[in-house]
ZABAMAR-861981 format. One line per 2 residues: number of its first residue (from 1); for each residue x, y, z of C-alpha. Coordinates in Angstrom, 3 decimals. Layout:
<sites>
NUM) X/Y/Z | ...
</sites>
This chain:
<sites>
1) 99.233/115.705/113.956 | 101.427/112.779/112.962
3) 104.884/112.915/114.492 | 107.805/113.285/112.113
5) 110.766/111.003/112.737 | 114.266/111.003/111.355
7) 115.279/108.072/109.201 | 117.154/105.097/110.633
9) 119.353/102.674/108.742 | 117.743/99.236/108.603
11) 119.046/95.704/107.982 | 119.016/94.451/104.405
13) 115.728/93.181/103.068 | 117.216/92.287/99.727
15) 120.483/92.816/97.885 | 120.540/95.408/95.118
17) 123.205/96.932/92.932 | 122.983/100.290/91.194
19) 124.191/99.964/87.636 | 125.961/103.121/86.567
21) 127.534/104.200/83.315 | 131.290/103.776/83.597
23) 131.924/107.257/82.225 | 129.485/109.053/84.542
25) 130.600/110.796/87.685 | 129.095/109.443/90.882
27) 128.822/110.791/94.390 | 127.640/109.404/97.699
29) 124.900/111.497/99.277 | 124.015/111.950/102.918
31) 120.628/112.043/104.593 | 119.513/115.532/105.484
33) 117.275/114.349/108.330 | 114.290/116.138/106.771
35) 111.235/114.730/105.022 | 110.962/115.575/101.340
37) 107.215/114.985/101.618 | 105.159/114.845/104.816
39) 102.008/112.694/104.405 | 98.851/114.263/105.797
41) 96.800/111.064/105.984 | 98.920/108.017/105.067
43) 100.674/106.268/107.957 | 102.578/103.618/106.020
45) 105.398/105.569/104.387 | 107.752/108.535/104.641
47) 109.915/110.186/101.979 | 113.238/111.548/103.239
49) 115.549/114.074/101.595 | 119.296/113.828/101.063
51) 121.869/116.535/100.442 | 121.594/115.697/96.745
53) 118.702/115.148/94.332 | 118.024/111.594/95.537
55) 115.521/110.550/98.207 | 114.770/107.580/100.451
57) 111.285/106.055/100.733 | 110.607/104.158/103.942
59) 107.717/101.672/103.970 | 106.200/100.692/107.327
61) 103.761/97.953/108.350 | 102.991/96.744/104.797
63) 100.817/93.830/105.959 | 98.625/92.777/108.867
65) 100.742/91.949/111.879 | 103.764/93.712/110.370
67) 103.968/96.411/113.035 | 107.744/96.166/113.331
69) 108.454/95.831/109.596 | 110.473/98.619/107.952
71) 111.894/98.564/104.429 | 113.726/101.294/102.545
73) 114.162/102.283/98.927 | 116.917/104.626/97.716
75) 115.612/106.621/94.752 | 118.749/107.643/92.865
77) 119.028/110.679/90.615 | 122.012/111.937/88.681
79) 123.970/108.734/89.329 | 124.071/109.478/93.058
81) 124.977/106.590/95.346 | 123.104/105.765/98.575
83) 124.314/107.026/101.956 | 127.105/105.149/103.662
85) 125.659/102.205/105.545 | 122.449/102.081/103.494
87) 121.552/98.453/102.883 | 118.148/98.615/101.203
89) 117.209/98.473/97.546 | 118.333/101.118/95.055
91) 116.420/102.179/91.961 | 117.175/104.941/89.456
93) 114.434/107.491/88.819 | 112.429/107.824/86.773
95) 111.479/104.149/86.717 | 111.376/102.920/83.116
97) 110.306/99.289/83.575 | 107.878/98.198/86.302
99) 105.814/95.125/87.163 | 102.583/95.544/89.150
101) 101.293/92.705/91.307 | 98.125/94.644/92.252
103) 95.670/96.508/90.055 | 95.855/99.457/92.473
105) 99.486/99.938/91.425 | 98.262/100.307/87.861
107) 95.771/102.984/88.957 | 98.451/105.038/90.702
109) 100.743/104.939/87.676 | 97.864/105.735/85.341
111) 96.961/108.861/87.325 | 100.514/110.073/86.692
113) 100.352/109.223/82.982 | 103.090/106.656/83.604
115) 101.508/103.409/82.408 | 104.115/103.247/79.634
117) 106.533/102.069/82.329 | 104.435/98.978/83.038
119) 105.967/95.859/81.491 | 104.153/93.187/83.489
121) 101.080/92.625/85.649 | 99.763/89.853/87.861
123) 96.322/88.655/86.773 | 95.707/90.608/83.575
125) 92.050/89.533/83.407 | 91.356/91.521/86.579
127) 92.815/94.806/85.270 | 90.250/97.490/84.395
129) 92.588/100.094/82.903 | 91.882/100.267/79.164
131) 95.382/101.297/78.129 | 96.968/98.440/80.034
133) 94.431/95.923/78.752 | 95.094/97.023/75.166
135) 98.869/96.767/75.580 | 98.383/93.314/77.113
137) 96.355/92.193/74.082 | 99.108/93.523/71.830
139) 101.760/91.599/73.775 | 103.501/94.745/75.033
141) 102.597/93.876/78.654 | 102.957/90.331/79.972
143) 101.063/88.499/82.701 | 103.632/87.098/85.131
145) 101.129/85.032/87.140 | 100.429/85.170/90.862
147) 100.707/83.327/94.182 | 102.388/79.958/93.593
149) 102.130/80.315/89.814 | 104.515/83.226/89.238
151) 106.499/82.763/86.040 | 109.915/83.827/87.325
153) 111.674/83.200/84.026 | 109.245/85.537/82.257
155) 109.465/88.089/85.052 | 113.267/88.161/84.927
157) 113.196/88.513/81.140 | 111.230/91.759/81.523
159) 114.259/93.274/83.284 | 112.176/95.341/85.703
161) 113.668/98.328/87.494 | 111.191/97.607/90.283
163) 108.416/95.129/91.087 | 105.525/96.454/93.164
165) 104.166/93.701/95.414 | 101.859/93.464/98.416
167) 101.460/91.303/101.497 | 98.278/90.247/103.271
169) 99.047/88.114/106.316 | 102.819/88.485/106.146
171) 105.744/88.424/103.771 | 105.226/86.033/100.875
173) 108.622/84.425/101.314 | 108.075/81.898/98.535
175) 107.991/84.847/96.131 | 110.441/87.250/97.753
177) 113.129/84.632/98.338 | 113.025/83.851/94.618
179) 113.198/87.558/93.796 | 116.330/87.876/95.921
181) 117.851/84.815/94.281 | 117.267/86.337/90.840
183) 118.333/89.837/91.986 | 114.950/91.285/91.035
185) 114.346/94.539/92.958 | 110.958/94.732/94.678
187) 109.103/96.896/97.150 | 106.013/96.201/99.252
189) 103.205/98.722/98.731 | 100.982/98.872/101.810
191) 98.162/101.174/100.757 | 95.574/98.520/101.644
193) 96.664/98.761/105.288 | 95.563/102.390/105.538
195) 92.364/102.794/107.543 | 91.126/105.973/105.855
197) 90.159/106.620/102.230 | 92.496/109.605/101.962
199) 95.289/107.571/103.548 | 94.986/105.052/100.707
201) 94.827/107.776/98.073 | 97.964/109.498/99.367
203) 100.045/106.492/98.288 | 99.981/108.214/94.907
205) 102.933/110.303/96.120 | 105.520/107.457/96.423
207) 104.629/106.472/92.869 | 105.186/110.092/91.895
209) 108.570/109.983/93.638 | 109.642/106.947/91.630
211) 108.509/108.450/88.321 | 109.950/111.940/89.015
213) 106.429/113.351/89.285 | 106.149/113.990/93.013
215) 104.869/117.556/92.678 | 102.245/116.436/90.171
217) 101.233/113.577/92.450 | 100.950/115.861/95.471
219) 98.797/118.313/93.492 | 96.510/115.520/92.250
221) 96.132/114.210/95.789 | 95.313/117.671/97.113
223) 92.516/117.941/94.535 | 91.105/114.577/95.662
225) 91.398/115.633/99.305 | 89.592/118.937/98.651
227) 86.708/117.259/96.833 | 86.460/114.558/99.504
229) 86.315/117.070/102.341 | 83.667/119.085/100.514
231) 81.502/115.973/100.077 | 82.040/114.938/103.693
233) 80.909/118.344/104.956 | 77.876/118.174/102.704
235) 76.944/114.756/104.106 | 77.431/115.936/107.695
237) 74.451/118.256/107.234 | 72.000/115.410/106.536
239) 69.490/115.008/109.354 | 68.966/111.283/108.731
241) 71.778/108.776/109.290 | 70.635/105.473/107.755
243) 72.019/102.249/109.243 | 74.273/100.289/106.897
245) 75.428/96.673/106.747 | 78.332/95.363/104.699
247) 79.310/92.220/102.786 | 77.478/88.873/102.726
249) 78.048/85.416/104.215 | 80.586/83.009/102.818
251) 79.934/79.386/103.801 | 77.628/80.598/106.556
253) 80.266/82.926/108.039 | 79.863/86.676/107.696
255) 83.055/88.751/107.848 | 82.488/92.316/108.979
257) 85.132/95.033/109.345 | 86.035/96.725/112.592
259) 85.124/100.310/113.415 | 88.490/101.701/112.257
261) 88.323/100.197/108.777 | 88.330/101.928/105.421
263) 84.716/101.089/104.546 | 83.344/102.093/107.936
265) 85.059/105.472/107.623 | 83.409/105.913/104.221
267) 79.994/105.085/105.695 | 80.467/107.612/108.492
269) 81.757/110.319/106.137 | 78.790/109.679/103.828
271) 76.326/110.358/106.640 | 75.572/106.770/107.606
273) 75.677/104.583/110.717 | 77.488/101.230/110.673
275) 75.165/98.562/112.010 | 77.949/96.202/113.161
277) 79.792/98.887/115.163 | 81.356/98.063/118.508
279) 84.729/96.517/117.648 | 87.536/99.097/117.875
281) 89.758/97.528/115.233 | 90.706/97.831/111.579
283) 90.587/94.046/111.063 | 87.561/92.101/109.854
285) 86.028/89.549/112.208 | 83.735/86.582/111.552
287) 80.229/86.466/112.930 | 77.664/83.741/112.437
289) 75.110/84.036/109.680 | 72.336/84.019/112.243
291) 73.830/86.883/114.247 | 74.367/88.875/111.070
293) 70.828/88.189/109.923 | 69.349/89.473/113.188
295) 71.329/92.702/112.871 | 70.652/93.010/109.152
297) 66.904/93.089/109.743 | 67.404/96.556/111.214
299) 69.555/97.896/108.355 | 68.313/100.624/106.040
301) 70.977/100.044/103.355 | 73.082/97.038/102.329
303) 76.435/97.623/100.596 | 78.753/95.184/98.799
305) 76.914/91.851/99.171 | 79.895/89.939/97.737
307) 79.367/88.914/94.107 | 75.561/89.197/94.041
309) 74.379/90.778/90.811 | 70.686/91.067/91.610
311) 68.123/90.633/94.383 | 67.193/87.159/93.155
313) 70.739/85.909/93.735 | 70.630/87.197/97.307
315) 67.377/85.388/97.984 | 68.806/82.205/96.478
317) 71.822/82.424/98.800 | 69.540/82.617/101.829
319) 65.717/82.736/101.757 | 65.827/84.682/105.023
321) 67.109/87.679/103.088 | 63.644/88.025/101.524
323) 62.163/89.766/104.550 | 65.105/92.068/105.297
325) 63.808/95.617/105.093 | 66.535/96.975/102.802
327) 65.929/94.076/100.389 | 62.189/94.694/100.351
329) 62.807/98.386/99.668 | 65.495/97.686/97.034
331) 68.187/99.578/98.939 | 70.966/97.105/98.129
333) 74.031/98.382/96.252 | 77.139/96.657/94.975
335) 80.425/98.054/93.616 | 80.009/96.110/90.376
337) 79.181/98.827/87.838 | 82.695/98.745/86.374
339) 83.544/95.029/86.096 | 85.995/93.310/83.791
341) 85.022/90.194/81.806 | 87.395/88.222/84.026
343) 85.705/89.296/87.249 | 87.841/92.275/88.251
345) 86.341/95.484/89.613 | 87.552/99.020/89.040
347) 86.301/99.829/92.555 | 89.281/97.877/93.909
349) 91.572/99.419/91.283 | 91.074/103.146/90.698
351) 88.772/103.393/93.715 | 91.819/103.106/95.975
353) 92.985/106.439/94.560 | 89.737/108.258/93.829
355) 88.393/108.436/97.367 | 86.181/111.356/96.356
357) 84.391/109.292/93.694 | 83.811/106.468/96.147
359) 82.462/108.811/98.817 | 80.114/110.451/96.348
361) 78.776/107.034/95.314 | 78.114/106.005/98.894
363) 76.400/109.305/99.649 | 74.045/108.577/96.749
365) 73.462/105.036/98.061 | 72.604/106.299/101.532
367) 70.950/109.569/100.560 | 69.456/109.247/97.062
369) 67.600/112.495/97.704 | 71.004/114.228/97.562
371) 71.304/113.585/93.829 | 71.547/116.773/91.802
373) 69.587/116.918/88.501 | 71.797/116.565/85.416
375) 74.703/115.453/87.620 | 76.490/112.233/86.682
377) 75.212/109.141/88.480 | 77.182/106.617/90.520
379) 80.609/105.671/89.186 | 81.445/102.374/90.923
381) 78.175/101.308/92.554 | 74.850/100.166/91.171
383) 71.531/99.333/92.774 | 70.564/95.670/92.584
385) 67.205/94.924/90.968
</sites>
């Protein structure tokens, strides 16, 4: 069981000011020392209660190597002010205007029927959500750019209550320093750092907290958890455990995840055996194309071979792939069934939330005999021909 800790006041990560109506009464709340929501799977956040209606969300380790990083968000309700000494960002709930720098943020808001709050996205061509794409075409949602091409003037003009961002190898200071300069409130969302599918999915709850839909979010997550566990138990009964390899080489280097990664957990829960096992880590590591090829010859199933759309493309990338057993037997699957014209994939969008859908797909990839007649086929994956 994950240990519960009391909240600690942290140094400022950015400056923020709560704008209150001059005629409204305000009060300063105190922390109760209790958690308003206790995550069952997610390790990267906690939600703490106060003696009022407001809460505090603490985000931990939002990027690789960020083990000591802590940020806090005061979620104000009823014009309540943050506790004395609080020096994080403050946002009034429910959030009315949000900007999403990752498509997964869109998926979490969509599950809560809160996409109306989205005013901006980063990389609109990669978004799968139909409602958001339509509002973008109509000009109701703007694309604020990404990386070094963020349009800060446009972003500021959207007057966001909060900007959801993410970090990969560390804080993107070029972006966050500009946000602080412009007094744009932001929060790092670290769902991609979770090592389990249900850990990722449980990040729905902080989005529920910010939109005043925490109970709804918790109920939706419980449904996903129940379906996932049912599928996992079903897969555990399979006698055969096919060996599985992941990804494909990029410039002759093959990156494979460690044993504690999200995809490896999915393979294990789907009744499979990871062929590159042996590295107790959640971080991907490079191996040579030759070493990967030697291991791949023993694989029964190949998942997510980068952008390959068919078997011919794989053979063109490397003629050695021709005599790999899973290629010969057409047991190669990619998460490309739900692609956008711009190259985005709904697997990396709504798949972060719908762990049960992803697990069901992988079970069907590994154990096609488990398919039930008249049952819907794979949602994110497709077999390459």
